[in-house]
C-alpha positions in Angstrom: 6.0 -3.5 -42.7 9.1 -5.7 -42.6 10.2 -7.7 -39.5 13.2 -5.3 -38.9 10.9 -2.3 -38.9 8.5 -4.0 -36.5 11.3 -4.9 -34.2 12.6 -1.3 -34.2 9.1 0.1 -33.4 8.7 -2.6 -30.7 12.1 -1.7 -29.2 11.3 2.0 -29.1 7.9 1.4 -27.5 9.4 -0.9 -24.9 12.1 1.7 -24.1 9.5 4.4 -23.7 7.3 2.2 -21.4 10.3 1.8 -19.1 10.6 5.6 -18.8 7.0 5.9 -17.8 7.5 3.3 -15.0 10.4 5.1 -13.5 9.6 7.5 -10.6 11.1 11.0 -10.7 13.2 12.8 -8.1 10.2 15.2 -7.5 7.9 12.2 -6.8 10.6 10.6 -4.6 10.7 13.9 -2.5 6.9 14.0 -2.3 6.7 10.4 -1.1 9.7 10.2 1.2 11.0 13.6 2.4 8.4 15.3 4.5 8.3 19.0 5.1 8.2 18.4 8.9 10.2 16.2 11.3 7.0 15.4 13.2 5.2 12.7 11.3 1.6 11.6 12.1 1.3 8.4 10.0 -2.6 8.4 10.1 -2.7 11.9 8.7 0.2 11.9 6.2 -0.7 8.5 4.7 -4.2 9.6 3.9 -2.8 11.7 1.0 -3.8 10.4 -2.4 -0.1 9.7 -3.4 -0.1 6.8 -0.9 -3.2 5.1 -2.4 -2.2 2.3 -4.7 -4.8 0.5 -6.8 -7.6 2.0 -4.7 -6.0 0.6 -1.5 -4.0 2.4 1.2 -0.3 1.8 0.7 0.9 -1.0 3.1 4.2 0.7 4.2 6.1 3.9 3.5 9.4 5.2 5.0 10.0 8.9 5.5 13.5 10.3 5.6 13.8 13.1 8.1 16.4 15.2 6.3 16.8 17.9 3.8 16.3 17.1 0.1 19.9 18.3 -0.6 21.4 15.8 1.9 19.4 12.9 0.4 20.2 13.9 -3.1 23.9 13.9 -2.3 23.8 10.1 -1.9 23.5 9.8 -5.7 26.4 12.2 -6.6 28.3 10.5 -9.5 25.9 7.6 -9.7 24.0 7.2 -13.0 22.0 3.9 -12.6 22.2 1.7 -9.5 21.2 1.2 -5.9 23.4 3.0 -3.4 23.7 2.6 0.4 24.1 6.0 2.1 27.4 6.5 3.8 25.6 8.1 6.8 22.7 7.3 8.9 19.3 9.1 8.6 16.4 9.6 11.0 13.6 7.5 9.6 9.9 7.1 10.3 8.2 4.1 8.8 4.5 4.1 8.6 2.9 0.6 8.4 -0.8 -0.1 7.8 -2.2 -2.0 10.8 -5.4 -3.3 9.1 -7.3 -3.2 5.8 -10.2 -0.8 6.2 -11.7 1.9 4.1 -9.9 5.3 4.2 -8.6 6.7 6.4 -6.5 3.6 7.1 -4.9 3.1 10.5 -1.1 3.1 10.6 1.6 2.5 13.2 4.9 4.4 13.3 8.4 3.0 13.8 11.2 5.6 14.3 14.8 4.6 13.8 18.2 5.8 12.7 19.9 3.9 9.9 21.5 3.9 6.5 19.2 3.9 3.5 19.4 2.3 0.1 18.1 4.4 -2.8 17.9 3.7 -6.5 19.8 6.4 -8.4 19.1 7.5 -11.9 21.1 10.3 -13.5 22.5 11.2 -10.1 19.1 11.6 -8.5 17.3 9.3 -6.0 14.1 7.9 -7.6 13.2 4.9 -5.5 13.5 4.1 -1.8 15.0 0.6 -1.9 15.5 -0.3 1.7 16.9 0.3 5.2 20.3 -0.8 6.4 21.4 -2.6 3.3 20.9 -2.7 -0.5 
């Protein structure tokens, strides 16, 4: 196989690997938009989607809003981080110690703007609170 062909194959594989690393809108909703406004961090964080490399996830922020409202942040945005124009009710769960499951968490409630990574006009990653 010639060098150009190898480079082409490598480029395609590299591009495909990027796609597999990207989170989807559906996964974003699962991780960050709960079905209830009453969050119990110790209960919700015991879900398998918050287990990373066999360990309880250190921190996760929940957006207390409808999926439609959160999705609107990315209207017209194809690929960049965006700060929401409005403030959202947030509940951030932070692991308080490293123990076997179920891990203990503390909760911090606040109202603030959120930064999300938008891809193809959809939020796919929670990037921060208050600024991008």
